[in-house]
N, CA, C and O atoms as a DFTB+ gen file, in Angstrom:
424 C
 N C O
     1  1     -37.250      70.803     -42.197
     2  2     -37.440      69.568     -42.837
     3  2     -37.394      69.917     -44.460
     4  3     -37.748      68.855     -44.972
     5  1     -37.276      70.352     -44.952
     6  2     -36.719      71.017     -46.479
     7  2     -35.114      70.952     -46.408
     8  3     -34.579      69.975     -46.932
     9  1     -34.454      71.758     -45.902
    10  2     -33.036      71.523     -45.753
    11  2     -33.154      70.254     -45.610
    12  3     -33.122      69.669     -46.693
    13  1     -33.260      69.679     -44.836
    14  2     -32.368      67.811     -44.845
    15  2     -32.867      67.187     -45.959
    16  3     -32.237      66.216     -46.379
    17  1     -33.961      67.567     -46.585
    18  2     -34.243      66.782     -48.192
    19  2     -33.471      67.200     -49.391
    20  3     -33.029      66.612     -50.378
    21  1     -33.465      68.512     -48.924
    22  2     -31.772      68.844     -50.197
    23  2     -30.474      68.423     -49.793
    24  3     -29.533      68.123     -50.527
    25  1     -30.542      68.434     -48.004
    26  2     -29.034      67.492     -47.923
    27  2     -29.294      66.055     -48.338
    28  3     -28.648      65.821     -49.360
    29  1     -29.943      65.082     -47.962
    30  2     -30.061      64.109     -48.515
    31  2     -30.532      63.690     -50.410
    32  3     -30.438      62.547     -50.857
    33  1     -30.871      64.542     -50.996
    34  2     -30.892      64.890     -52.245
    35  2     -29.400      64.965     -53.020
    36  3     -29.140      64.230     -53.972
    37  1     -28.558      65.848     -52.539
    38  2     -27.473      66.325     -52.681
    39  2     -26.523      65.113     -52.245
    40  3     -25.465      65.346     -52.829
    41  1     -26.375      63.922     -51.500
    42  2     -25.866      63.074     -50.722
    43  2     -26.151      62.333     -52.119
    44  3     -25.441      62.233     -53.120
    45  1     -27.339      61.887     -51.858
    46  2     -27.770      61.100     -53.074
    47  2     -26.981      61.047     -54.865
    48  3     -26.602      60.124     -55.585
    49  1     -27.008      62.069     -54.961
    50  2     -26.465      62.986     -55.836
    51  2     -24.689      62.811     -56.292
    52  3     -23.980      62.520     -57.255
    53  1     -24.617      63.170     -55.016
    54  2     -22.872      62.961     -54.803
    55  2     -22.049      61.476     -55.278
    56  3     -21.004      61.261     -55.892
    57  1     -23.047      60.640     -54.684
    58  2     -22.899      59.065     -55.221
    59  2     -23.103      58.439     -56.865
    60  3     -22.426      57.697     -57.576
    61  1     -24.366      59.141     -57.025
    62  2     -24.695      59.152     -58.182
    63  2     -23.352      59.454     -59.185
    64  3     -23.246      58.841     -60.247
    65  1     -22.525      60.266     -58.834
    66  2     -22.270      61.160     -60.158
    67  2     -20.391      60.478     -59.961
    68  3     -19.613      60.126     -60.848
    69  1     -20.205      60.513     -58.502
    70  2     -19.190      59.428     -57.982
    71  2     -19.230      57.870     -58.917
    72  3     -18.094      57.395     -58.901
    73  1     -19.944      57.221     -59.491
    74  2     -20.555      56.091     -59.566
    75  2     -20.298      56.119     -61.558
    76  3     -20.071      55.221     -62.369
    77  1     -20.456      57.404     -61.669
    78  2     -20.636      57.525     -63.062
    79  2     -19.147      57.914     -63.335
    80  3     -18.697      57.343     -64.328
    81  1     -18.205      58.812     -62.644
    82  2     -17.290      58.890     -62.485
    83  2     -16.051      57.316     -62.709
    84  3     -14.908      57.193     -63.149
    85  1     -16.744      56.683     -62.319
    86  2     -16.010      55.280     -61.615
    87  2     -15.942      54.458     -63.197
    88  3     -15.047      53.842     -63.775
    89  1     -17.723      54.886     -63.628
    90  2     -18.182      54.128     -64.879
    91  2     -17.369      54.351     -66.008
    92  3     -17.114      53.406     -66.754
    93  1     -16.740      55.973     -66.322
    94  2     -16.184      56.400     -67.113
    95  2     -14.807      56.283     -66.574
    96  3     -14.011      57.178     -66.860
    97  1     -14.414      55.256     -65.803
    98  2     -12.724      55.025     -65.731
    99  2     -11.839      55.851     -65.225
   100  3     -10.617      55.711     -65.255
   101  1     -12.804      57.231     -64.481
   102  2     -12.329      58.138     -63.723
   103  2     -12.324      57.664     -62.295
   104  3     -12.710      56.581     -61.854
   105  1     -11.662      58.989     -61.486
   106  2     -11.461      58.475     -60.040
   107  2     -12.058      59.820     -59.786
   108  3     -11.800      60.852     -60.405
   109  1     -13.241      59.608     -58.376
   110  2     -13.509      60.912     -58.455
   111  2     -12.988      60.916     -57.223
   112  3     -12.610      59.934     -56.585
   113  1     -12.969      62.652     -56.725
   114  2     -12.557      62.999     -55.024
   115  2     -13.317      62.115     -53.990
   116  3     -14.434      61.625     -54.152
   117  1     -12.765      62.034     -53.243
   118  2     -12.789      61.326     -51.763
   119  2     -12.972      61.848     -50.359
   120  3     -13.248      61.139     -49.392
   121  1     -12.810      63.035     -50.341
   122  2     -13.464      63.560     -49.115
   123  2     -14.094      65.020     -49.035
   124  3     -13.876      66.020     -49.719
   125  1     -14.758      64.846     -48.202
   126  2     -15.657      66.650     -47.707
   127  2     -14.918      67.939     -48.004
   128  3     -15.407      68.973     -48.457
   129  1     -13.395      67.654     -47.604
   130  2     -12.547      68.872     -47.891
   131  2     -11.949      69.063     -49.544
   132  3     -11.618      70.086     -50.142
   133  1     -11.966      67.907     -49.895
   134  2     -11.329      67.861     -51.818
   135  2     -12.360      68.815     -51.991
   136  3     -12.041      69.994     -51.836
   137  1     -13.355      68.586     -52.236
   138  2     -14.358      69.128     -52.477
   139  2     -14.399      69.884     -52.052
   140  3     -14.420      70.664     -53.005
   141  1     -14.448      70.624     -50.972
   142  2     -14.375      72.172     -50.612
   143  2     -13.290      73.212     -51.199
   144  3     -13.254      74.424     -51.412
   145  1     -12.572      72.296     -51.323
   146  2     -11.514      72.994     -52.141
   147  2     -11.297      73.180     -53.697
   148  3     -10.238      73.659     -54.104
   149  1     -12.315      72.797     -54.573
   150  2     -12.682      72.721     -55.774
   151  2     -14.295      73.367     -56.295
   152  3     -14.879      73.142     -57.356
   153  1     -14.632      74.029     -55.399
   154  2     -15.946      73.850     -55.311
   155  2     -16.264      75.801     -55.165
   156  3     -15.633      76.548     -54.416
   157  1     -17.422      76.226     -56.134
   158  2     -17.691      77.451     -56.163
   159  2     -18.818      77.660     -54.420
   160  3     -18.871      78.483     -53.506
   161  1     -19.359      76.672     -54.697
   162  2     -20.397      76.518     -53.800
   163  2     -19.847      76.311     -51.929
   164  3     -19.694      75.204     -51.413
   165  1     -19.654      77.516     -51.263
   166  2     -19.115      77.339     -50.051
   167  2     -19.728      77.148     -49.123
   168  3     -20.878      77.585     -49.171
   169  1     -19.407      76.607     -48.166
   170  2     -20.077      76.437     -46.711
   171  2     -20.581      77.532     -45.575
   172  3     -20.312      78.680     -45.224
   173  1     -21.215      76.774     -45.326
   174  2     -22.056      78.537     -44.855
   175  2     -22.194      77.735     -43.041
   176  3     -22.056      76.546     -42.752
   177  1     -22.429      78.627     -42.337
   178  2     -22.085      78.006     -40.742
   179  2     -22.913      79.348     -40.082
   180  3     -22.896      80.438     -40.654
   181  1     -23.635      79.117     -38.806
   182  2     -24.739      79.544     -37.514
   183  2     -25.437      80.287     -38.662
   184  3     -25.370      81.504     -38.490
   185  1     -26.409      79.750     -40.336
   186  2     -27.668      80.177     -40.491
   187  2     -28.773      79.782     -39.814
   188  3     -29.293      78.671     -39.917
   189  1     -29.317      81.092     -38.793
   190  2     -30.471      80.588     -37.794
   191  2     -31.868      81.261     -38.469
   192  3     -32.944      80.981     -37.939
   193  1     -31.835      82.134     -39.620
   194  2     -32.898      83.077     -40.441
   195  2     -33.174      81.845     -41.232
   196  3     -32.232      81.357     -41.855
   197  1     -34.741      81.092     -41.305
   198  2     -35.163      80.861     -42.610
   199  2     -35.193      81.252     -44.125
   200  3     -35.178      80.519     -45.115
   201  1     -35.239      82.596     -44.026
   202  2     -35.105      83.196     -45.461
   203  2     -34.033      83.770     -45.883
   204  3     -33.900      84.315     -46.979
   205  1     -33.003      83.643     -44.793
   206  2     -31.597      83.683     -45.393
   207  2     -30.802      82.010     -45.685
   208  3     -30.092      81.575     -46.591
   209  1     -31.274      81.506     -44.597
   210  2     -31.394      80.213     -45.450
   211  2     -31.509      79.267     -47.051
   212  3     -30.861      78.403     -47.641
   213  1     -32.702      80.032     -47.243
   214  2     -33.163      79.801     -48.439
   215  2     -32.864      80.796     -49.499
   216  3     -32.901      80.455     -50.681
   217  1     -32.591      81.922     -49.167
   218  2     -31.076      82.763     -50.315
   219  2     -30.035      81.836     -50.619
   220  3     -29.587      81.447     -51.697
   221  1     -29.711      81.534     -49.290
   222  2     -28.360      80.885     -49.762
   223  2     -28.397      79.590     -50.637
   224  3     -27.656      79.381     -51.598
   225  1     -29.536      78.603     -50.084
   226  2     -29.547      77.688     -51.315
   227  2     -30.037      78.135     -52.627
   228  3     -29.873      77.250     -53.467
   229  1     -30.590      79.217     -53.103
   230  2     -30.904      79.909     -54.602
   231  2     -29.493      80.281     -54.963
   232  3     -28.995      79.987     -56.050
   233  1     -29.027      80.768     -54.258
   234  2     -27.319      81.009     -54.611
   235  2     -26.794      79.390     -55.456
   236  3     -26.911      78.823     -56.542
   237  1     -26.297      79.230     -54.370
   238  2     -26.314      77.754     -55.003
   239  2     -26.092      77.085     -55.809
   240  3     -25.142      76.594     -56.418
   241  1     -27.675      77.103     -55.749
   242  2     -28.477      76.141     -56.730
   243  2     -28.607      76.540     -58.070
   244  3     -29.112      75.844     -58.951
   245  1     -27.805      78.502     -58.319
   246  2     -28.290      78.802     -59.235
   247  2     -26.383      78.434     -60.080
   248  3     -26.151      78.318     -61.284
   249  1     -25.460      78.351     -59.027
   250  2     -24.214      78.016     -59.033
   251  2     -24.015      76.801     -60.178
   252  3     -23.490      76.795     -61.291
   253  1     -24.869      75.496     -59.148
   254  2     -25.194      74.342     -59.751
   255  2     -25.439      74.255     -61.119
   256  3     -24.626      73.863     -61.956
   257  1     -26.715      74.675     -61.350
   258  2     -27.488      74.434     -62.555
   259  2     -26.750      75.067     -64.079
   260  3     -27.012      74.700     -65.224
   261  1     -25.724      76.163     -63.618
   262  2     -24.643      76.614     -64.412
   263  2     -23.443      74.999     -64.561
   264  3     -22.800      74.470     -65.468
   265  1     -23.611      74.819     -63.536
   266  2     -22.333      73.633     -63.511
   267  2     -22.821      72.163     -64.975
   268  3     -22.339      71.602     -65.960
   269  1     -24.207      72.213     -64.031
   270  2     -25.206      71.020     -64.277
   271  2     -25.008      71.345     -65.869
   272  3     -24.206      70.606     -66.442
   273  1     -25.680      72.422     -66.699
   274  2     -25.574      73.161     -68.349
   275  2     -24.525      72.865     -69.421
   276  3     -24.579      72.602     -70.623
   277  1     -23.070      73.083     -68.079
   278  2     -21.752      73.248     -68.758
   279  2     -21.404      71.513     -68.692
   280  3     -20.735      71.075     -69.628
   281  1     -21.731      70.792     -67.891
   282  2     -21.151      69.364     -68.514
   283  2     -22.432      68.828     -68.985
   284  3     -22.142      67.889     -69.725
   285  1     -23.564      68.945     -68.930
   286  2     -24.460      68.110     -70.533
   287  2     -23.664      68.860     -71.773
   288  3     -23.324      68.193     -72.750
   289  1     -23.427      70.049     -71.705
   290  2     -22.312      70.576     -73.387
   291  2     -21.607      69.862     -73.287
   292  3     -21.331      69.845     -74.487
   293  1     -20.913      69.086     -72.847
   294  2     -19.531      68.877     -72.762
   295  2     -19.511      67.313     -72.844
   296  3     -18.686      66.567     -73.371
   297  1     -20.825      67.002     -72.070
   298  2     -20.851      64.935     -72.668
   299  2     -21.622      65.280     -74.277
   300  3     -21.656      64.564     -75.279
   301  1     -22.109      66.451     -74.080
   302  2     -22.893      66.123     -75.725
   303  2     -22.152      66.148     -76.270
   304  3     -22.315      65.452     -77.272
   305  1     -20.687      66.906     -76.191
   306  2     -19.632      66.886     -77.483
   307  2     -18.762      65.521     -77.444
   308  3     -18.290      65.081     -78.492
   309  1     -18.577      64.910     -76.292
   310  2     -18.194      63.775     -76.054
   311  2     -19.256      62.619     -76.340
   312  3     -19.272      61.597     -75.654
   313  1     -20.002      62.806     -77.228
   314  2     -21.250      61.633     -77.578
   315  2     -21.789      60.661     -76.127
   316  3     -22.456      59.626     -76.166
   317  1     -21.364      61.235     -75.137
   318  2     -21.661      60.745     -73.588
   319  2     -22.720      60.934     -73.522
   320  3     -23.077      62.026     -73.082
   321  1     -23.843      59.820     -73.986
   322  2     -25.448      59.535     -73.233
   323  2     -25.702      59.634     -72.006
   324  3     -26.615      60.238     -71.444
   325  1     -24.597      58.823     -71.463
   326  2     -25.334      58.513     -70.020
   327  2     -25.078      59.548     -69.128
   328  3     -25.661      59.510     -68.044
   329  1     -24.102      60.730     -69.441
   330  2     -23.710      61.774     -68.774
   331  2     -24.815      62.692     -69.015
   332  3     -25.410      63.328     -68.145
   333  1     -25.054      62.709     -70.354
   334  2     -25.996      64.047     -70.895
   335  2     -27.445      63.485     -70.015
   336  3     -27.977      64.250     -69.211
   337  1     -28.004      62.087     -70.261
   338  2     -29.340      61.596     -69.462
   339  2     -29.441      62.405     -67.797
   340  3     -30.299      63.103     -67.257
   341  1     -28.132      61.901     -67.389
   342  2     -27.847      61.826     -65.582
   343  2     -27.876      63.755     -65.348
   344  3     -28.166      64.141     -64.215
   345  1     -27.625      64.648     -66.248
   346  2     -27.419      66.005     -66.262
   347  2     -28.920      66.971     -66.790
   348  3     -29.464      68.056     -66.584
   349  1     -29.067      65.865     -67.489
   350  2     -30.519      66.036     -68.194
   351  2     -31.580      66.222     -67.067
   352  3     -32.263      67.246     -67.085
   353  1     -31.765      65.240     -66.033
   354  2     -32.526      64.955     -65.079
   355  2     -32.549      65.886     -64.013
   356  3     -33.542      66.296     -63.412
   357  1     -31.010      66.269     -63.780
   358  2     -30.675      67.071     -62.669
   359  2     -30.761      68.182     -62.693
   360  3     -30.831      68.744     -61.600
   361  1     -30.797      69.001     -63.923
   362  2     -31.069      70.009     -64.806
   363  2     -33.029      70.263     -64.249
   364  3     -33.507      71.244     -63.680
   365  1     -33.724      69.014     -64.684
   366  2     -35.193      69.418     -64.524
   367  2     -35.500      69.838     -63.470
   368  3     -36.198      70.838     -63.300
   369  1     -34.862      68.898     -62.298
   370  2     -34.969      68.994     -61.165
   371  2     -34.862      70.078     -60.331
   372  3     -35.653      70.506     -59.490
   373  1     -33.288      70.643     -60.830
   374  2     -32.669      72.085     -60.147
   375  2     -33.654      73.031     -60.539
   376  3     -34.184      73.758     -59.699
   377  1     -33.963      73.088     -61.835
   378  2     -34.915      74.357     -62.400
   379  2     -36.168      74.417     -62.219
   380  3     -36.687      75.500     -62.488
   381  1     -37.188      73.142     -61.641
   382  2     -38.398      73.635     -60.609
   383  2     -38.004      73.732     -59.013
   384  3     -38.919      74.049     -58.253
   385  1     -36.676      73.474     -58.445
   386  2     -36.440      73.894     -57.504
   387  2     -36.298      75.217     -57.277
   388  3     -36.760      75.780     -56.285
   389  1     -35.615      75.808     -58.235
   390  2     -35.379      77.566     -58.230
   391  2     -36.866      78.040     -57.925
   392  3     -37.422      78.751     -57.089
   393  1     -37.283      77.154     -59.219
   394  2     -38.285      78.179     -59.254
   395  2     -39.121      78.334     -57.733
   396  3     -39.344      79.379     -57.122
   397  1     -39.542      76.752     -57.302
   398  2     -40.270      76.794     -56.088
   399  2     -39.538      77.896     -55.083
   400  3     -40.090      78.964     -54.820
   401  1     -38.348      77.559     -54.593
   402  2     -37.610      78.394     -53.986
   403  2     -37.852      80.077     -53.963
   404  3     -37.946      80.827     -52.992
   405  1     -37.918      80.389     -55.493
   406  2     -38.195      82.241     -55.809
   407  2     -39.127      82.446     -55.254
   408  3     -39.105      83.278     -54.346
   409  1     -40.226      81.809     -55.566
   410  2     -41.778      82.000     -55.770
   411  2     -41.853      82.065     -54.179
   412  3     -42.682      82.902     -53.824
   413  1     -41.182      81.380     -53.062
   414  2     -41.016      81.184     -52.020
   415  2     -40.529      82.856     -51.262
   416  3     -40.878      83.411     -50.220
   417  1     -39.832      83.145     -52.082
   418  2     -38.885      85.031     -51.547
   419  2     -39.617      85.443     -52.017
   420  3     -39.637      86.497     -51.380
   421  1     -40.704      85.584     -53.009
   422  2     -41.178      86.861     -53.068
   423  2     -42.458      87.399     -52.858
   424  3     -42.645      88.611     -52.972
């Protein structure tokens, strides 16, 4: 159930980020395969162990939070308050999620 919640949340955030890119007159990527070519978060297959699944999520969320902080810094440098606000919210959520998942693994 929690894995599905993470999936739905990621899907929502992908849409929000794409909308932000369009708002800034950029062009977001359009396909999952395009994202896979550019990401540090790698697709995992055949994970059947729950603890292993949580460990993978912790690893991936650790990558995401670093990226979110990098984007926050770049947005601050560009005086882009909209992106700063979006990333600030994402960072708070990711930090809390990482804290909960790490507590589970202990």
